[in-house]
C-alpha positions as CSV (number, residue, x, y, z in Angstrom):
1,M,11.1,-5.7,50.3
2,L,10.4,-5.2,46.6
3,A,14.0,-5.7,45.5
4,W,13.5,-9.4,44.9
5,L,10.8,-8.5,42.3
6,E,13.1,-6.4,40.2
7,L,14.9,-9.3,38.4
8,P,11.7,-11.2,37.5
9,L,10.0,-8.1,36.3
10,F,13.0,-7.2,34.2
11,F,13.0,-10.7,32.7
12,V,9.2,-10.4,31.9
13,H,9.9,-7.1,30.2
14,L,12.7,-8.6,28.1
15,M,10.4,-11.5,27.1
16,A,7.7,-9.1,26.0
17,V,10.2,-7.0,24.1
18,A,11.5,-10.1,22.4
19,R,8.0,-11.1,21.4
20,A,7.2,-7.7,20.1
21,I,10.4,-7.7,18.0
22,T,10.0,-11.2,16.6
23,R,6.3,-11.1,15.9
24,A,5.7,-11.8,12.2
25,N,4.0,-9.4,9.8
26,R,4.8,-6.3,11.8
27,E,6.2,-3.0,10.5
28,P,9.5,-1.8,11.9
29,A,7.7,1.3,13.2
30,A,5.3,-0.8,15.1
31,R,8.2,-2.9,16.6
32,V,9.9,0.3,17.8
33,A,6.7,1.7,19.2
34,W,5.9,-1.4,21.2
35,V,9.4,-1.7,22.6
36,A,9.1,1.9,23.8
37,V,5.7,1.2,25.4
38,I,6.9,-2.0,27.1
39,M,10.2,-0.5,28.4
40,F,9.0,2.9,29.5
41,L,5.8,1.9,31.2
42,P,6.9,-0.6,33.8
43,L,4.5,-3.6,34.0
44,L,1.7,-1.5,32.4
45,G,3.5,-1.7,29.1
46,V,3.5,-5.5,29.3
47,V,-0.2,-5.6,30.2
48,A,-0.9,-3.2,27.3
49,Y,1.0,-5.5,24.9
50,L,-0.8,-8.6,26.2
51,L,-4.2,-7.0,25.6
52,L,-3.5,-5.0,22.4
53,G,-0.2,-6.1,20.9
54,E,-1.1,-9.1,18.8
55,T,-3.9,-10.4,16.5
56,N,-4.6,-13.6,18.4
57,I,-7.9,-15.5,17.8
58,G,-6.6,-18.7,19.3
59,R,-5.0,-21.7,17.7
60,E,-8.2,-23.7,17.6
61,R,-10.2,-20.9,16.0
62,L,-7.5,-20.2,13.5
63,R,-7.4,-23.9,12.6
64,R,-11.2,-23.9,12.0
65,L,-11.0,-20.9,9.8
66,K,-8.2,-22.3,7.7
67,A,-10.0,-25.6,7.4
68,A,-13.2,-23.9,6.4
69,E,-11.4,-21.9,3.6
70,D,-10.0,-25.2,2.3
71,R,-13.4,-26.9,2.5
72,V,-15.6,-24.3,1.0
73,T,-15.6,-24.6,-2.8
74,R,-14.4,-21.5,-4.6
75,P,-16.5,-20.4,-7.5
76,D,-14.4,-20.5,-10.7
77,E,-15.7,-18.1,-13.4
78,T,-12.5,-16.2,-14.1
79,S,-12.0,-17.4,-17.6
80,H,-14.9,-15.3,-18.8
81,A,-13.4,-12.0,-17.5
82,T,-9.8,-11.9,-18.6
83,D,-10.5,-10.4,-22.0
84,A,-12.7,-7.7,-20.5
85,I,-10.2,-6.1,-18.2
86,A,-8.3,-3.1,-19.2
87,P,-4.5,-3.5,-19.0
88,E,-4.2,-0.7,-16.3
89,A,-6.7,-2.7,-14.1
90,A,-5.3,-6.2,-14.7
91,A,-2.5,-5.9,-12.1
92,Q,-4.9,-4.7,-9.4
93,F,-7.2,-7.6,-10.1
94,D,-4.3,-10.0,-9.9
95,L,-3.2,-8.5,-6.6
96,C,-6.6,-8.7,-5.0
97,G,-7.2,-12.2,-6.5
98,S,-4.1,-13.5,-4.7
99,I,-5.7,-12.8,-1.3
100,N,-8.5,-15.4,-1.5
101,G,-8.0,-17.1,-4.8
102,L,-11.1,-15.4,-6.2
103,G,-10.5,-13.9,-9.7
104,P,-12.3,-11.2,-11.6
105,V,-15.7,-12.2,-13.1
106,S,-17.7,-10.6,-15.9
107,G,-21.4,-10.4,-16.6
108,N,-22.4,-8.7,-13.4
109,R,-25.2,-6.1,-12.8
110,I,-24.1,-3.8,-10.0
111,A,-26.4,-1.0,-8.8
112,L,-25.4,1.8,-6.4
113,L,-28.4,2.2,-4.0
114,G,-29.6,5.4,-2.6
115,N,-30.9,8.9,-3.3
116,P,-30.7,9.8,-7.0
117,D,-30.4,13.5,-6.1
118,A,-26.8,14.3,-7.0
119,S,-26.7,17.1,-4.5
120,N,-27.0,14.6,-1.7
121,T,-28.3,17.3,0.7
122,H,-30.4,14.6,2.4
123,P,-27.8,11.8,3.0
124,T,-30.1,9.8,5.2
125,L,-32.1,8.9,2.1
126,D,-29.2,6.8,0.8
127,S,-29.2,4.5,3.8
128,D,-33.0,4.3,4.2
129,S,-33.6,3.5,0.5
130,A,-30.8,0.9,0.5
131,I,-32.3,-0.9,3.5
132,D,-35.7,-0.8,1.8
133,A,-34.3,-2.5,-1.3
134,L,-32.7,-5.1,0.9
135,V,-36.0,-5.8,2.7
136,Q,-37.8,-6.2,-0.6
137,D,-35.3,-8.8,-1.7
138,I,-35.6,-10.7,1.6
139,E,-39.3,-10.7,1.2
140,R,-38.9,-12.3,-2.3
141,A,-36.3,-14.9,-1.1
142,T,-37.2,-18.6,-1.7
143,E,-34.1,-20.6,-0.7
144,H,-31.8,-18.8,1.7
145,V,-30.9,-15.5,3.3
146,H,-27.4,-15.0,4.6
147,I,-26.6,-11.8,6.5
148,G,-23.4,-10.6,8.1
149,F,-23.2,-7.2,9.7
150,Y,-20.7,-5.7,12.1
151,I,-23.4,-3.5,13.8
152,W,-27.1,-4.3,13.9
153,L,-29.3,-2.0,15.9
154,D,-32.8,-2.4,17.1
155,D,-34.1,0.8,15.4
156,G,-36.2,1.5,12.4
157,N,-34.1,0.0,9.7
158,G,-32.7,-2.7,12.0
159,G,-36.2,-3.7,13.0
160,K,-37.5,-3.8,9.3
161,V,-34.7,-6.2,8.4
162,A,-35.3,-8.3,11.4
163,D,-39.0,-8.6,10.7
164,A,-38.3,-9.5,7.1
165,V,-35.8,-12.2,8.0
166,A,-38.1,-13.7,10.7
167,A,-41.0,-13.8,8.2
168,A,-38.8,-15.4,5.6
169,S,-37.7,-18.1,8.0
170,R,-41.3,-18.8,9.0
171,R,-42.2,-19.5,5.3
172,G,-39.4,-22.0,5.0
173,V,-36.4,-19.9,3.8
174,H,-33.1,-20.9,5.4
175,C,-32.0,-17.8,7.2
176,R,-28.5,-17.5,8.7
177,V,-27.5,-14.3,10.5
178,M,-24.0,-13.6,11.7
179,V,-23.1,-10.4,13.6
180,D,-20.1,-9.3,15.5
181,A,-20.3,-10.0,19.2
182,L,-18.9,-6.6,20.1
183,G,-20.4,-4.3,17.5
184,S,-23.9,-5.8,17.9
185,R,-23.7,-6.6,21.6
186,G,-26.9,-4.6,22.4
187,F,-28.8,-6.4,19.6
188,I,-27.7,-9.8,20.8
189,R,-29.0,-9.1,24.3
190,G,-32.3,-7.7,23.1
191,K,-35.7,-8.8,22.0
192,R,-34.9,-8.8,18.3
193,W,-32.3,-11.6,18.7
194,R,-34.9,-13.6,20.6
195,Q,-37.4,-12.8,17.8
196,L,-35.1,-14.2,15.2
197,R,-34.3,-17.3,17.2
198,G,-38.0,-17.9,17.9
199,A,-38.6,-17.7,14.1
200,G,-36.1,-20.4,13.5
201,V,-33.3,-18.2,12.2
202,S,-29.8,-19.7,12.7
203,L,-27.8,-17.1,14.7
204,V,-24.0,-16.6,15.3
205,A,-22.3,-13.9,17.3
206,T,-18.7,-14.0,15.9
207,L,-15.5,-13.6,17.9
208,N,-17.3,-14.2,21.2
209,D,-14.7,-16.8,22.3
210,I,-11.3,-15.2,21.5
211,P,-8.7,-16.2,24.1
212,R,-9.3,-14.6,27.5
213,L,-7.9,-14.2,31.0
214,G,-11.0,-14.1,33.0
215,H,-13.2,-11.6,31.3
216,L,-10.3,-9.9,29.5
217,A,-9.5,-10.8,25.9
218,V,-5.9,-11.6,25.1
219,G,-4.2,-10.6,21.9
220,R,-6.6,-7.8,20.8
221,L,-9.7,-7.1,22.8
222,D,-11.0,-5.0,19.9
223,L,-10.5,-7.6,17.2
224,R,-13.7,-7.5,15.1
225,N,-15.6,-9.0,12.3
226,H,-16.2,-5.8,10.5
227,R,-17.7,-7.3,7.3
228,K,-21.0,-6.2,5.7
229,L,-22.4,-8.8,3.4
230,V,-25.9,-10.1,2.5
231,I,-26.5,-13.0,0.0
232,I,-30.0,-14.0,-1.1
233,D,-30.7,-17.2,-3.0
234,N,-27.2,-17.3,-4.4
235,S,-28.3,-14.7,-6.9
236,I,-28.2,-11.4,-5.1
237,A,-25.6,-9.8,-2.9
238,Y,-25.3,-6.6,-1.0
239,C,-22.0,-5.1,0.1
240,G,-20.6,-1.7,1.1
241,S,-20.1,0.3,4.2
242,Q,-23.7,0.1,5.4
243,N,-24.5,-1.4,8.8
244,C,-28.0,-2.6,9.7
245,A,-29.1,0.6,11.3
246,D,-30.8,3.9,10.9
247,P,-28.5,6.7,9.6
248,E,-29.4,8.5,12.9
249,F,-27.3,5.8,14.6
250,R,-28.7,6.3,18.1
251,I,-25.7,4.8,19.9
252,K,-23.6,7.8,18.6
253,A,-26.3,10.2,17.7
254,K,-24.3,13.4,18.1
255,Y,-22.2,12.5,15.1
256,A,-25.2,11.5,12.9
257,P,-26.3,11.0,10.3
258,W,-24.0,8.2,9.3
259,V,-23.4,8.6,5.5
260,D,-22.9,5.3,3.8
261,I,-22.7,3.5,0.5
262,F,-24.4,0.1,-0.4
263,F,-24.4,-1.9,-3.6
264,R,-26.9,-4.5,-4.9
265,C,-25.1,-7.1,-7.1
266,E,-26.3,-9.8,-9.4
267,G,-24.2,-12.2,-11.5
268,P,-21.2,-14.4,-10.9
269,V,-19.7,-12.0,-8.3
270,V,-22.5,-13.0,-5.9
271,R,-21.0,-16.4,-5.4
272,Q,-17.7,-14.8,-4.4
273,A,-19.6,-13.0,-1.7
274,Q,-21.2,-16.3,-0.7
275,Y,-17.7,-17.9,-0.5
276,L,-16.6,-15.2,2.0
277,F,-19.7,-15.6,4.1
278,L,-19.6,-19.4,4.2
279,C,-15.9,-19.5,5.1
280,T,-16.7,-17.7,8.4
281,W,-20.0,-19.4,8.9
282,T,-18.6,-22.9,8.4
283,A,-15.8,-22.2,10.8
284,E,-18.2,-20.9,13.4
285,T,-20.9,-23.6,13.1
286,G,-19.4,-26.6,11.2
287,D,-22.5,-26.6,9.0
288,P,-21.9,-28.7,5.8
289,L,-22.5,-25.8,3.3
290,E,-19.2,-25.9,1.6
291,G,-20.6,-26.6,-1.9
292,L,-23.2,-23.8,-1.9
293,A,-21.0,-21.0,-3.3
294,A,-20.3,-23.1,-6.5
295,A,-23.7,-24.9,-6.6
296,Q,-25.6,-25.3,-9.9
297,P,-27.3,-23.8,-11.8
298,A,-24.7,-21.3,-13.0
299,P,-25.3,-17.7,-12.1
300,Q,-27.2,-15.5,-14.5
301,R,-25.0,-13.3,-16.7
302,F,-25.8,-9.8,-17.9
303,E,-24.5,-8.3,-21.1
304,P,-23.1,-5.8,-21.1
305,G,-22.0,-6.4,-17.6
306,A,-19.5,-5.2,-15.1
307,V,-16.2,-7.0,-14.3
308,A,-16.0,-7.4,-10.5
309,Q,-14.1,-9.2,-7.8
310,M,-14.7,-9.7,-4.1
311,Y,-12.0,-10.2,-1.6
312,G,-11.8,-10.5,2.2
313,T,-9.0,-10.1,4.7
314,G,-8.6,-11.1,8.3
315,P,-6.3,-13.1,10.6
316,T,-6.0,-15.9,8.1
317,T,-4.8,-13.8,5.2
318,P,-1.3,-12.4,4.6
319,G,-0.6,-9.7,7.2
320,N,-0.5,-6.8,4.8
321,A,-3.1,-7.9,2.3
322,M,-5.6,-5.0,2.7
323,S,-2.8,-2.4,2.8
324,D,-1.3,-3.9,-0.3
325,S,-4.7,-3.7,-2.1
326,F,-5.0,0.0,-1.2
327,V,-1.4,0.7,-2.3
328,G,-2.1,-1.1,-5.6
329,A,-5.2,0.9,-6.2
330,V,-3.3,4.2,-5.6
331,Y,-0.6,3.2,-8.0
332,A,-3.1,2.0,-10.6
333,A,-4.3,5.6,-11.1
334,R,-2.9,7.6,-14.0
335,K,-5.1,10.7,-14.1
336,E,-7.5,11.0,-11.1
337,L,-7.8,9.4,-7.7
338,V,-10.7,10.2,-5.3
339,I,-10.9,8.6,-1.9
340,T,-13.5,8.8,0.9
341,T,-12.8,7.2,4.3
342,P,-14.0,7.9,7.8
343,Y,-11.0,6.5,9.6
344,F,-7.5,7.3,8.3
345,V,-4.6,5.9,10.2
346,P,-2.4,4.8,7.3
347,D,0.7,2.6,7.5
348,E,3.8,3.9,5.9
349,A,3.2,2.2,2.6
350,V,-0.3,3.7,2.1
351,L,0.8,7.2,3.2
352,R,3.8,7.2,0.9
353,A,1.8,6.0,-2.1
354,L,-0.8,8.8,-1.6
355,C,2.0,11.4,-1.3
356,A,3.6,10.1,-4.5
357,A,0.4,10.1,-6.6
358,P,0.2,13.9,-7.2
359,R,3.9,14.0,-8.0
360,R,3.4,11.6,-10.8
361,G,0.6,13.7,-12.3
362,V,-2.5,12.1,-10.6
363,A,-5.1,14.6,-9.3
364,T,-5.6,13.1,-5.8
365,T,-8.5,14.0,-3.5
366,I,-9.4,12.6,-0.1
367,V,-12.6,13.4,1.8
368,F,-12.7,12.9,5.5
369,P,-15.5,13.6,8.0
370,E,-15.2,17.0,9.7
371,R,-16.2,15.4,13.1
372,N,-14.9,11.9,13.9
373,D,-16.5,9.7,16.5
374,S,-13.0,8.6,17.5
375,W,-10.9,11.4,19.1
376,L,-7.8,9.3,18.7
377,V,-8.4,8.6,15.0
378,G,-9.5,12.2,14.3
379,N,-6.2,13.5,15.7
380,S,-4.1,10.8,14.1
381,S,-5.7,11.6,10.7
382,R,-5.0,15.3,11.0
383,S,-1.4,14.6,11.9
384,C,-1.0,13.4,8.3
385,Y,-2.6,16.5,6.7
386,A,0.6,18.6,6.3
387,D,2.4,15.7,4.6
388,L,-0.4,15.1,2.2
389,L,-1.0,18.7,1.4
390,V,2.7,19.5,0.8
391,N,2.8,16.8,-1.8
392,G,-0.3,18.0,-3.6
393,V,-3.1,15.9,-2.2
394,D,-6.4,17.9,-2.0
395,I,-8.1,17.4,1.4
396,Y,-11.8,18.1,2.1
397,E,-13.8,17.6,5.3
398,Y,-17.5,16.6,5.1
399,S,-19.8,18.5,7.5
400,L,-23.3,17.0,7.1
401,G,-22.6,14.0,9.3
402,L,-20.1,11.3,9.8
403,L,-19.0,10.3,6.3
404,H,-18.8,6.6,6.7
405,T,-18.4,5.7,3.0
406,K,-15.3,3.8,2.1
407,S,-14.7,4.3,-1.6
408,I,-11.9,4.8,-4.1
409,T,-12.4,5.7,-7.8
410,I,-9.5,5.4,-10.2
411,D,-9.5,7.5,-13.4
412,G,-13.3,7.3,-13.5
413,K,-13.1,3.7,-14.7
414,I,-12.4,1.5,-11.6
415,A,-14.1,1.6,-8.2
416,L,-13.0,-0.1,-5.0
417,V,-15.7,-0.2,-2.2
418,G,-16.5,-2.2,0.9
419,S,-16.1,-2.4,4.6
420,A,-12.4,-1.6,5.1
421,N,-11.2,1.8,6.3
422,M,-7.7,3.2,5.6
423,D,-6.7,2.6,9.1
424,R,-4.5,0.0,10.8
425,R,-7.5,-1.7,12.4
426,S,-9.0,-2.6,9.0
427,M,-5.6,-3.2,7.4
428,Q,-4.1,-5.5,10.1
429,L,-6.8,-6.6,12.5
430,N,-10.4,-7.0,11.4
431,F,-12.2,-9.3,9.1
432,E,-13.1,-7.1,6.2
433,N,-14.6,-7.4,2.7
434,N,-14.1,-5.2,-0.4
435,M,-15.3,-5.3,-4.0
436,L,-13.2,-4.2,-7.0
437,V,-15.2,-3.2,-10.1
438,A,-13.9,-2.3,-13.6
439,D,-16.9,-0.7,-15.3
440,E,-17.3,2.9,-16.4
441,V,-21.0,3.0,-15.5
442,V,-20.5,1.8,-12.0
443,A,-17.4,3.9,-11.5
444,A,-19.3,6.9,-12.7
445,A,-22.1,6.3,-10.2
446,V,-19.5,6.1,-7.4
447,R,-17.7,9.1,-8.6
448,A,-21.0,11.1,-8.7
449,R,-21.7,10.1,-5.1
450,Q,-18.2,11.2,-4.2
451,Q,-18.8,14.5,-5.9
452,S,-22.0,15.0,-4.0
453,Y,-19.9,14.7,-0.8
454,L,-17.3,17.1,-2.2
455,G,-20.1,19.6,-3.0
456,V,-20.9,20.1,0.6
457,S,-17.4,19.7,2.0
458,R,-14.9,22.3,3.1
459,P,-11.4,22.3,1.5
460,I,-8.5,22.3,3.8
461,A,-5.6,24.6,2.8
462,L,-2.0,24.1,3.7
463,A,-1.9,27.6,5.2
464,T,-4.7,26.6,7.5
465,V,-2.9,23.6,8.8
466,K,0.3,25.5,9.3
467,A,-1.7,28.1,11.3
468,W,-3.0,25.6,13.7
469,P,-1.8,26.5,17.2
470,F,1.2,24.7,18.7
471,H,-0.8,22.8,21.3
472,K,-3.1,21.5,18.6
473,R,-0.3,20.2,16.5
474,L,1.5,18.8,19.5
475,V,-1.6,16.7,20.4
476,Q,-2.2,15.6,16.8
477,N,1.4,14.5,16.3
478,A,1.7,12.9,19.7
479,V,-1.4,10.8,18.9
480,G,-0.1,10.1,15.4
481,M,3.1,8.7,16.9
482,T,0.9,6.0,18.6
483,A,-0.6,4.9,15.3
484,P,1.5,1.8,15.1
485,V,0.0,0.5,18.4
486,L,-3.6,1.7,17.9
């Protein structure tokens, strides 16, 4: 009875395999993994590829995003920064600048927000004080407040920001709020969203209309706008790993506190943050705001000031742009490289760059959370430990909560921070934003924060990893094999 279905199903499998093999911007390992999934899981493999196999936001949406990037005027301040960049940093700035056409800019004042206590035994203070600073700036806003968060919760910090934005809108400030439809789904359905709308705030839930079959998304059902950006009056910007929520993070309270990093920026780099925000906002709404990022008067400059550069990645940027920026940062190091990331599912290029760093004389340290809120990511990360340790990378696990900070410091002179994790989701799927800073004062502040994490973290020895029981290593490596399709 079912024999007549065999040939059509075989044809469907062949078409899916052909698609997996010919899809652009895909690593060979990912092609092999998807071919195996499709062929060895009859029908289920095809369905899995349909739902998870491609970054597909729809032709119309892609057209709108590209049109917005062409329409929004890029701020051009790069000529002021070229002489201030050290030679060892210049190549990394060139690489990151190629992603969005935003070059390095000088004259910035960049402050790392949070607890001044270097021991960082109370990591919740970092997030709380950062949100308090943001609320104060919103309360002083006179022209506009632009906010983009992946997760916004209706809790203490989320409520404070919502109240400040609603009050600003009522006094005539143009407030525009953009959240991810998946990450902030509870907020969108709740009273705070209605509060903001009632106060006249313009609201957008991004990626709420990706291609679907019925209620199922097609391409990647977990494609996200993971960016964290706030721009106030075209003169102040906030960026980092911080979501708009309490560090207790009630939706995953058993992993709390979430330990984050957040920066307050003034100077020309603010307009680059504005550009990234407006590209998405304009594509979503069609609002004619394309000149705002480069509007006069010119931004205030601070002397001495930091050289900084924003860049953002997503479905409209080159397929390996975020991975390339991480690889470039690793190879820019000459003496010391310190990394913190909560989610570590590296592609081959990133993993090999990290393994090569100690062999060329760079003291390389990575700090991961001891407990990960993703079982898959936690096991995939640990499947890389042996390779990293054998090559001389020092690994630590942070035990006071979920270390959510995404940071890299290079030789104590350069810092790379933002929303992107060292995982395939951030490197190949999500909309992300990072900031590259060449300034010893800023880099020292980030390095001190990293050191505060190290001070309460547990070192992982190669002997410990080798002593893990067989079943544990089997699970980790089996999960690690699935990394190209995660």
